[in-house]
C-alpha positions as CSV (number, residue, x, y, z in Angstrom):
1,M,11.2,-19.3,19.7
2,W,14.3,-20.1,17.7
3,L,13.9,-17.1,15.4
4,R,13.5,-14.8,18.5
5,Y,16.6,-16.3,20.1
6,K,18.6,-16.0,16.9
7,G,17.4,-12.5,16.3
8,D,18.6,-11.5,19.8
9,M,22.1,-13.0,19.1
10,I,22.3,-11.1,15.8
11,R,21.2,-7.8,17.5
12,T,23.7,-8.3,20.3
13,A,26.6,-9.0,17.9
14,I,25.8,-6.0,15.7
15,V,25.3,-3.5,18.5
16,G,28.4,-4.8,20.3
17,A,30.4,-4.5,17.2
18,I,29.5,-0.9,16.8
19,V,30.3,-0.1,20.4
20,L,33.7,-1.8,20.2
21,L,34.6,-0.2,17.0
22,L,34.0,3.2,18.5
23,A,35.8,2.5,21.8
24,P,39.7,2.3,21.9
25,G,41.3,-0.5,23.8
26,P,43.1,0.4,27.1
27,D,46.5,-0.5,25.6
28,A,46.0,1.6,22.6
29,A,45.1,4.6,24.8
30,Q,48.4,4.2,26.7
31,T,50.9,3.3,24.0
32,G,49.2,4.5,20.8
33,A,49.8,1.0,19.4
34,K,47.1,-0.6,17.2
35,S,44.9,-3.0,19.0
36,P,44.2,-6.4,17.4
37,Q,40.7,-6.3,18.7
38,P,39.0,-4.5,15.8
39,S,39.7,-7.3,13.4
40,K,37.6,-9.7,15.5
41,V,34.9,-7.1,16.0
42,L,34.7,-6.6,12.3
43,A,34.6,-10.4,11.8
44,D,31.7,-10.7,14.4
45,Y,29.8,-7.8,12.7
46,S,30.3,-9.4,9.3
47,A,29.1,-12.8,10.6
48,A,26.1,-11.3,12.2
49,M,25.1,-9.6,9.0
50,E,25.7,-12.8,7.1
51,N,23.5,-14.8,9.5
52,L,20.7,-12.3,9.3
53,A,20.8,-12.4,5.5
54,Q,20.8,-16.2,5.4
55,S,17.8,-16.4,7.8
56,A,15.7,-13.7,6.1
57,S,16.5,-14.3,2.4
58,P,14.4,-17.5,1.9
59,A,11.2,-15.5,2.9
60,V,11.9,-12.7,0.4
61,V,10.7,-13.3,-3.2
62,Q,11.0,-11.8,-6.6
63,I,7.7,-11.1,-8.4
64,L,7.5,-11.2,-12.2
65,V,4.5,-9.6,-13.8
66,Q,3.1,-9.5,-17.3
67,T,1.0,-6.5,-18.1
68,L,-0.3,-4.7,-21.1
69,A,1.2,-1.3,-21.9
70,P,0.1,1.3,-24.6
71,L,2.0,1.7,-27.8
72,G,2.8,5.0,-29.4
73,N,3.1,7.3,-26.4
74,G,0.4,9.6,-27.6
75,D,0.6,8.6,-31.3
76,S,-3.1,8.9,-32.4
77,Q,-2.6,6.4,-35.1
78,R,-1.7,3.7,-32.5
79,A,-4.3,4.7,-29.9
80,G,-5.9,1.6,-28.4
81,F,-3.0,-0.7,-29.4
82,V,-1.1,-2.3,-26.6
83,S,1.9,-4.6,-26.2
84,E,2.7,-7.1,-23.5
85,R,5.4,-5.9,-21.1
86,E,7.2,-7.6,-18.3
87,A,8.1,-6.0,-15.0
88,T,9.7,-7.2,-11.7
89,G,9.3,-6.4,-8.1
90,S,9.8,-7.9,-4.7
91,G,7.7,-9.4,-2.0
92,V,7.9,-11.0,1.4
93,I,6.2,-14.2,2.6
94,V,4.3,-13.5,5.8
95,D,2.3,-16.8,6.2
96,P,3.7,-20.3,5.8
97,D,0.7,-21.2,3.5
98,G,2.1,-18.9,0.8
99,Y,0.6,-15.4,1.5
100,I,2.9,-12.7,0.2
101,V,2.8,-9.0,0.8
102,T,4.0,-6.6,-2.0
103,N,3.2,-3.2,-3.5
104,A,-0.1,-2.7,-5.3
105,H,1.8,-0.9,-8.1
106,V,3.9,-4.0,-8.7
107,V,0.9,-6.3,-9.6
108,R,-1.8,-3.8,-10.7
109,N,-3.4,-4.7,-14.0
110,A,-1.3,-7.9,-14.2
111,R,-2.3,-10.5,-16.7
112,R,-0.1,-13.1,-15.1
113,I,1.9,-13.1,-11.9
114,E,4.8,-15.5,-11.1
115,V,6.9,-15.6,-8.0
116,K,10.5,-16.7,-7.8
117,I,11.3,-18.3,-4.5
118,L,14.7,-19.4,-3.1
119,R,14.6,-23.1,-2.5
120,S,17.1,-25.9,-2.2
121,D,16.8,-29.1,-4.2
122,E,16.9,-32.5,-2.5
123,K,20.6,-32.8,-3.6
124,G,21.5,-30.2,-1.0
125,Q,22.6,-27.5,-3.4
126,E,22.7,-23.8,-2.4
127,P,19.2,-22.2,-2.5
128,H,18.4,-20.9,-6.0
129,G,15.3,-19.5,-7.7
130,H,12.2,-21.6,-8.5
131,L,9.4,-20.0,-10.5
132,V,5.8,-20.7,-9.3
133,P,2.5,-19.2,-10.4
134,A,0.7,-16.8,-8.0
135,K,-2.8,-15.3,-7.8
136,L,-3.9,-11.9,-6.7
137,I,-5.9,-11.9,-3.4
138,G,-6.5,-8.1,-3.3
139,L,-4.9,-4.8,-3.5
140,D,-5.2,-1.4,-1.9
141,R,-4.0,1.4,-4.2
142,Q,-4.2,4.1,-1.5
143,V,-1.7,2.5,0.8
144,D,0.0,0.7,-2.1
145,I,-0.2,-2.8,-0.6
146,A,-1.2,-6.0,-2.4
147,V,-1.5,-9.6,-1.3
148,V,-0.7,-12.5,-3.6
149,K,-0.7,-16.2,-2.9
150,I,1.4,-19.2,-4.0
151,E,0.7,-22.8,-3.3
152,G,2.8,-24.2,-0.6
153,K,3.0,-25.4,3.0
154,N,5.5,-24.6,5.8
155,L,7.2,-21.9,3.7
156,P,9.7,-19.6,5.4
157,T,8.2,-16.4,6.7
158,L,9.1,-13.1,8.3
159,S,7.1,-11.4,11.0
160,F,6.1,-7.7,11.4
161,V,7.7,-5.5,14.1
162,D,5.7,-2.8,15.9
163,S,6.8,0.2,13.6
164,D,5.6,2.7,16.3
165,N,8.8,1.7,18.2
166,L,11.2,2.6,15.4
167,R,13.7,5.3,16.1
168,Q,15.7,7.7,14.0
169,G,19.2,6.3,13.4
170,Q,18.2,2.7,13.9
171,L,20.0,0.2,11.7
172,V,17.8,-1.3,8.9
173,L,18.4,-3.5,5.9
174,A,16.6,-3.7,2.5
175,L,16.1,-7.1,0.9
176,G,14.7,-7.5,-2.6
177,S,15.4,-7.7,-6.4
178,P,16.6,-4.2,-7.5
179,L,16.8,-4.0,-11.3
180,G,15.9,-7.7,-11.4
181,L,18.9,-8.8,-9.3
182,Q,17.2,-11.3,-7.0
183,N,18.2,-11.5,-3.3
184,S,20.1,-8.3,-3.0
185,L,20.9,-6.9,0.4
186,T,21.7,-3.3,1.4
187,H,21.8,-1.6,4.7
188,G,21.5,1.9,6.2
189,V,19.6,3.7,9.0
190,V,16.1,5.1,9.6
191,S,16.4,8.7,8.4
192,A,12.9,9.6,9.7
193,T,10.2,7.5,11.3
194,V,7.1,9.5,10.2
195,R,7.6,11.3,6.9
196,Q,4.5,12.8,5.2
197,L,5.1,13.3,1.5
198,D,1.7,14.8,0.6
199,P,0.1,17.2,3.1
200,E,-3.4,16.3,1.7
201,S,-2.9,12.6,2.4
202,P,-2.9,10.8,5.7
203,M,-0.2,8.4,4.4
204,V,3.2,8.5,6.3
205,Y,6.4,6.6,5.5
206,I,9.6,5.5,7.0
207,Q,12.5,7.3,5.3
208,T,15.8,5.4,5.0
209,D,19.2,5.9,3.3
210,A,19.5,2.1,2.8
211,P,20.0,1.9,-1.0
212,I,16.7,1.1,-2.7
213,N,16.3,1.0,-6.5
214,P,13.6,0.0,-9.0
215,G,12.7,-3.6,-8.4
216,N,13.0,-3.2,-4.6
217,S,9.3,-2.3,-4.5
218,G,7.4,-4.6,-2.3
219,G,10.4,-6.0,-0.5
220,P,10.9,-5.7,3.2
221,L,12.9,-3.1,5.2
222,L,14.2,-5.2,8.1
223,D,15.3,-4.4,11.6
224,I,18.5,-6.1,13.0
225,E,16.4,-9.0,14.3
226,G,15.2,-9.8,10.7
227,R,11.7,-8.5,11.3
228,V,9.7,-6.5,8.8
229,A,9.8,-2.8,9.8
230,G,8.3,-1.6,6.5
231,I,7.5,-2.4,2.9
232,N,9.8,-0.6,0.5
233,T,7.7,1.4,-2.0
234,M,9.4,4.4,-3.6
235,I,12.5,6.6,-3.9
236,F,13.1,10.3,-4.6
237,S,15.7,10.5,-7.3
238,Q,16.9,13.0,-9.9
239,S,19.0,10.3,-11.7
240,G,16.5,7.4,-11.6
241,G,18.7,5.5,-9.2
242,N,19.3,5.5,-5.4
243,E,20.2,8.8,-3.9
244,G,19.7,7.9,-0.2
245,L,16.0,8.9,-0.2
246,G,14.0,5.7,0.1
247,F,10.6,5.3,1.6
248,A,8.8,2.3,3.1
249,I,5.2,1.8,4.3
250,P,5.3,1.3,8.1
251,A,4.9,-2.3,9.2
252,N,1.8,-1.5,11.3
253,L,0.0,0.0,8.4
254,A,1.1,-2.8,6.0
255,K,0.1,-5.5,8.4
256,D,-3.3,-4.0,8.9
257,V,-4.0,-3.7,5.1
258,Y,-2.7,-7.3,4.6
259,Q,-5.1,-8.7,7.2
260,R,-8.0,-6.8,5.7
261,L,-7.2,-7.9,2.1
262,R,-6.7,-11.5,3.1
263,K,-10.1,-11.4,4.9
264,D,-12.3,-9.5,2.4
265,G,-10.2,-9.0,-0.7
266,R,-10.6,-5.2,-0.4
267,V,-10.1,-2.5,2.2
268,R,-13.1,-0.5,3.5
269,R,-12.1,2.9,4.7
270,G,-13.7,4.7,7.6
271,A,-14.6,8.3,8.5
272,I,-16.0,10.2,11.5
273,G,-17.0,13.5,9.8
274,V,-14.5,16.1,11.1
275,I,-12.0,18.6,9.5
276,P,-8.9,18.8,11.7
277,E,-6.4,21.7,11.5
278,T,-3.0,22.1,13.1
279,I,-2.9,24.8,15.7
280,T,-0.2,27.4,14.9
281,P,0.9,30.2,17.3
282,T,-1.1,32.7,15.2
283,L,-4.3,30.6,15.3
284,G,-3.9,29.8,19.0
285,A,-3.5,33.5,19.8
286,A,-6.4,34.6,17.6
287,L,-8.8,32.1,19.2
288,G,-7.6,32.7,22.7
289,L,-6.3,29.1,23.2
290,D,-4.0,28.2,26.0
291,R,-1.7,26.5,23.5
292,D,0.2,27.3,20.3
293,S,0.3,23.7,18.9
294,G,-1.9,20.7,18.7
295,V,-5.1,19.9,16.7
296,I,-8.4,21.8,16.6
297,L,-11.6,20.8,14.8
298,S,-12.6,23.5,12.3
299,D,-15.8,21.6,11.2
300,V,-18.0,18.8,12.3
301,A,-20.2,17.4,9.5
302,P,-24.0,17.4,10.0
303,H,-25.4,13.9,10.6
304,S,-21.9,12.5,11.0
305,A,-20.5,10.1,13.7
306,A,-18.7,13.1,15.2
307,E,-21.9,15.1,15.6
308,A,-23.6,12.1,17.2
309,A,-20.7,12.0,19.7
310,E,-21.4,15.7,20.4
311,L,-18.1,17.0,19.1
312,E,-18.2,20.6,18.1
313,P,-16.1,23.0,15.9
314,G,-13.5,24.6,18.1
315,D,-12.8,21.4,20.1
316,V,-9.1,20.8,20.7
317,V,-8.3,17.1,20.3
318,L,-5.7,16.1,22.9
319,T,-5.4,12.3,22.4
320,I,-7.0,9.5,20.4
321,D,-6.9,6.1,22.2
322,G,-4.3,7.6,24.5
323,K,-2.0,8.7,21.7
324,P,-1.2,12.5,21.7
325,M,-2.4,14.5,18.7
326,R,0.3,17.0,17.7
327,E,-0.7,17.7,14.1
328,A,-3.8,17.4,11.9
329,R,-2.2,14.4,10.1
330,D,-2.1,12.5,13.5
331,L,-5.9,12.6,13.6
332,L,-6.2,11.8,9.9
333,L,-3.9,8.8,10.3
334,A,-5.7,7.6,13.4
335,V,-9.0,7.5,11.5
336,F,-7.4,6.1,8.3
337,Q,-6.1,3.1,10.1
338,R,-9.5,2.2,11.6
339,A,-12.1,0.1,9.8
340,P,-15.8,0.9,9.8
341,G,-17.4,-0.4,13.0
342,D,-14.4,0.5,15.1
343,Q,-14.6,3.1,17.9
344,L,-12.2,5.9,18.8
345,T,-11.8,7.3,22.3
346,M,-11.0,11.0,22.0
347,E,-9.9,13.2,24.8
348,I,-10.8,16.8,24.0
349,Q,-10.6,20.3,25.5
350,R,-13.6,22.7,25.1
351,G,-12.7,26.0,26.7
352,Q,-11.3,25.1,30.1
353,E,-13.1,21.8,30.3
354,R,-11.6,18.5,29.4
355,M,-13.8,15.6,28.4
356,S,-13.8,12.1,26.8
357,K,-15.8,11.3,23.7
358,T,-16.4,7.9,22.1
359,V,-16.8,8.2,18.3
360,A,-17.9,5.5,16.0
361,V,-16.0,5.0,12.7
362,L,-18.5,4.8,9.8
363,E,-17.8,3.6,6.3
364,R,-16.4,6.4,4.1
365,K,-18.5,7.7,1.3
366,H,-18.4,5.2,-1.5
367,E,-15.8,5.9,-4.2
368,P,-16.3,4.4,-7.7
369,S,-12.5,4.0,-8.1
370,Q,-12.7,1.1,-5.6
371,L,-14.3,-1.0,-8.4
372,E,-11.0,-1.3,-10.2
373,D,-9.5,-3.2,-7.3
374,L,-12.2,-5.9,-7.8
375,V,-11.5,-6.8,-11.5
376,N,-9.0,-8.8,-13.4
377,Y,-7.7,-6.9,-16.5
378,D,-8.1,-9.7,-19.0
379,S,-11.6,-10.9,-18.0
380,A,-12.9,-7.4,-17.4
381,L,-11.7,-5.7,-20.6
382,V,-14.5,-4.7,-23.1
383,R,-12.2,-3.4,-25.9
384,Q,-15.0,-2.0,-28.2
385,L,-15.9,0.5,-25.4
386,G,-12.4,0.9,-24.0
387,I,-13.4,0.0,-20.4
388,L,-12.9,-2.5,-17.7
389,A,-16.3,-3.7,-16.5
390,M,-18.0,-6.2,-14.3
391,T,-21.5,-7.6,-13.7
392,V,-23.4,-5.8,-11.0
393,D,-23.3,-8.0,-7.9
394,E,-23.2,-7.7,-4.1
395,K,-19.6,-6.4,-4.3
396,V,-20.6,-3.6,-6.7
397,T,-23.7,-2.6,-4.8
398,A,-21.5,-2.4,-1.6
399,I,-19.6,0.4,-3.4
400,L,-22.4,1.8,-5.4
401,P,-25.5,1.7,-3.2
402,D,-29.0,2.7,-4.1
403,L,-28.7,1.8,-7.8
404,R,-31.9,2.0,-9.8
405,R,-31.6,-1.7,-10.8
406,L,-29.9,-4.7,-9.3
407,S,-28.6,-6.0,-12.7
408,G,-26.4,-4.4,-15.3
409,V,-22.7,-3.8,-16.0
410,A,-20.6,-1.5,-13.9
411,V,-17.7,0.4,-15.4
412,A,-14.7,-0.3,-13.1
413,A,-12.1,1.8,-14.9
414,V,-11.0,3.4,-18.2
415,P,-7.5,2.1,-19.1
416,A,-5.3,4.8,-20.6
417,E,-4.3,2.5,-23.5
418,Y,-7.9,2.2,-24.6
419,A,-9.1,5.7,-23.8
420,G,-9.4,6.5,-27.6
421,L,-12.1,3.9,-27.9
422,N,-14.2,5.0,-25.0
423,P,-17.5,6.8,-26.0
424,G,-17.5,8.9,-22.7
425,L,-18.1,6.3,-20.0
426,L,-16.8,7.0,-16.5
427,A,-15.7,4.8,-13.7
428,G,-18.8,4.1,-11.6
429,D,-21.2,4.3,-14.5
430,V,-23.7,1.4,-14.7
431,I,-24.9,0.2,-18.1
432,Y,-28.5,-1.0,-18.3
433,S,-29.1,-1.3,-22.0
434,L,-27.5,-1.0,-25.4
435,N,-29.7,0.2,-28.3
436,N,-32.8,-0.6,-26.2
437,Q,-31.5,-4.1,-25.6
438,R,-31.5,-4.8,-21.9
439,I,-28.1,-5.6,-20.5
440,A,-28.0,-7.7,-17.2
441,S,-24.4,-9.0,-17.3
442,L,-21.0,-8.6,-18.7
443,D,-21.6,-11.6,-21.0
444,E,-24.7,-10.0,-22.4
445,L,-22.9,-6.8,-23.1
446,R,-20.2,-8.6,-25.0
447,D,-22.9,-10.6,-27.0
448,A,-24.7,-7.3,-27.8
449,L,-21.4,-5.8,-29.1
450,K,-20.3,-8.9,-31.0
451,D,-22.2,-8.1,-34.2
452,K,-21.5,-4.4,-34.2
453,K,-19.1,-3.0,-36.8
454,S,-16.9,0.0,-37.0
455,G,-19.1,3.1,-37.6
456,D,-22.3,1.6,-36.1
457,A,-24.2,3.9,-33.8
458,I,-24.7,2.8,-30.2
459,A,-26.8,4.3,-27.4
460,L,-26.0,3.1,-23.9
461,L,-28.5,3.8,-21.1
462,V,-26.4,4.5,-18.1
463,E,-26.9,5.4,-14.5
464,R,-24.5,8.1,-13.4
465,Y,-24.6,9.7,-10.0
466,G,-28.2,8.5,-9.5
467,Q,-29.5,9.8,-12.8
468,L,-30.2,7.9,-16.1
469,I,-28.5,9.3,-19.2
470,Y,-27.7,8.1,-22.7
471,V,-24.1,7.8,-23.8
472,T,-24.0,7.7,-27.6
473,A,-21.2,7.2,-30.1
474,A,-20.2,5.6,-33.4
475,L,-18.0,2.6,-32.7
476,E,-14.4,3.0,-33.7
């Protein structure tokens, strides 16, 4: 309740300051003399910004990550060799028990994660950085959100705002650690509320001119009440620095991914089995539609949830759960934000008839790349084969259903720094034997490779796309 009240005071002060700065006083209008009022207005505005920074800063952290990076940059003589690198990013505490939201690219492939939090000592000094260890709870590379946790109780937090209510021109502030400079504050406006950067992706971003630089990644974009409007994730730049084109993941999407990662450690994506297209004037005229904009279904997949709901190609989608569908991306985003098991209520138009359809969201076709999100780099690395791998368990079979066997070793990823050592294995491959020796676990694979020397021939029996094949090579 206190945070809400304080946020209202801050918002009132900031908005009032802007209004008064733009409006001349009555005496100034009559005499042309300078009014003394602006100095107080500026002081109030400055104080409001200062109060906001002081209330929000304790919940914003710096994240320090140690990773392995390849040496040589393509030098074949150094292929497979790596060095330890350090990188920094930002994050925001969203739960008093120490759950922190950041970007997936900040902590991906981390060997060690530490978090620097602002904390005062018992002697009453100004808050300063304290370094504490953190563990990765889960990450979602598609949205670029990760959750890490530190030990703690009653930690300061920030809450998420409903990002659907953001408006162009709204004042926002970025808090984070650009270029390693912890607890840096910048401000600007919302340049665009829904910016799609890739027409093939349902992802949308908040665009802002608030200065964002490398190291801000994972930090919050705040509204004037100190609530999280988005998670800063990238910039467009020709110089490498801020050029006023920053992008943040909308709070609603970040919050949804956070909750799913905290619950399950991974994000399951849904699908309904349709191909939407944006209606153009040409398309509308050619098909004899009564509109020249909106969303039409060009395909409904056989045996899909959409077919079960009796949707048909040519249906015009008017709304989903009451939200108007203006472009194809609106439909893609609506499905993207739902989990398997959810339902969508779609209002459609077929010819001159309007009708409502309820469509179940089914789990998206399994993608082997999801395995990488389940592994820790150090414990998963099998250097002799140049892969990250894990023992087949219920998490693996959830992503790779219908495997021939329920034991083996799944290839989670092929790190670029070890690609030169890889005999031809792909992410999603499942290793069942090595030189006719049955392999049931990652430990057994490591034991089987222990006595092998450079130049020794190996034959791996692998299941790939439902078929058994041999992958052969001479060990490097």
